[in-house]
C-alpha positions in Angstrom: -2.0 -9.4 -13.3 -0.2 -7.7 -10.4 2.2 -10.3 -9.7 2.9 -10.9 -13.5 3.5 -7.1 -13.8 5.8 -7.1 -10.9 8.0 -10.1 -12.0 8.0 -8.4 -15.6 9.4 -5.0 -14.1 11.9 -7.1 -12.2 12.8 -8.6 -15.2 13.4 -5.6 -16.9 15.6 -4.2 -14.2 13.4 -2.6 -11.8 15.0 -2.3 -8.2 11.6 -1.6 -6.5 7.9 -1.3 -7.6 5.6 1.7 -6.5 2.0 0.8 -6.5 0.0 4.3 -7.3 -3.4 2.8 -6.5 -5.0 2.8 -2.8 -7.4 -0.1 -3.8 -4.6 -2.4 -5.5 -3.0 -2.2 -2.0 -5.7 -4.7 -1.0 -4.1 -7.3 -2.7 -0.4 -6.5 -2.1 0.1 -8.9 0.8 -0.8 -11.7 -1.5 1.6 -10.6 -4.1 4.4 -10.0 -1.7 4.1 -13.7 -0.6 4.9 -14.8 -4.4 7.6 -12.4 -5.4 10.7 -11.1 -4.0 9.9 -7.5 -5.7 10.2 -4.9 -3.2 7.2 -2.5 -3.2 7.0 0.9 -1.6 3.6 0.6 0.3 1.9 4.1 0.2 -0.8 3.1 2.6 2.2 2.4 4.9 4.1 5.3 4.3 1.0 7.6 4.5 0.1 6.1 7.9 3.3 6.9 9.3 3.3 10.4 8.0 -0.3 10.9 9.4 0.6 9.4 12.7 3.9 11.5 13.0 1.8 14.9 12.2 -0.1 16.9 14.7 -3.1 16.1 12.4 -6.5 15.6 14.4 -8.8 15.0 11.2 -7.5 13.2 8.0 -9.6 12.7 4.9 -8.9 10.2 2.2 -10.3 10.2 -1.4 -10.8 6.7 -2.1 -12.9 4.0 -3.8 -14.9 1.4 -2.6 -12.2 -1.2 -1.9 -10.1 1.0 0.0 -13.0 2.3 2.1 -14.8 -1.1 2.7 -11.4 -2.8 2.9 -10.6 -0.3 5.8 -6.9 -0.2 4.5 -6.0 3.0 6.1 -7.9 2.4 9.1 -6.1 -1.2 9.9 -2.6 0.6 9.4 -3.4 3.4 11.5 -4.5 1.1 14.3 -1.5 -1.3 13.9 1.1 1.8 13.6 -0.7 3.7 16.6 -0.5 1.2 19.3 
């Protein structure tokens, strides 16, 4: 459904897509492999912002897929190396 929606948005003239759901980002790498529609990745953007800040402790209000999938933790480790 995400791939279909992204392609429909592209056909309607969208230059990029914003995915406003943490949990949906779990599937984003697979969707990106199948479409040329550019996405703004809020997990990447948020991770970069947090790592660039002076924050020592950060909380995330998230659902089960985001938490169990470690979406933010994986990005923070990759970006923070």
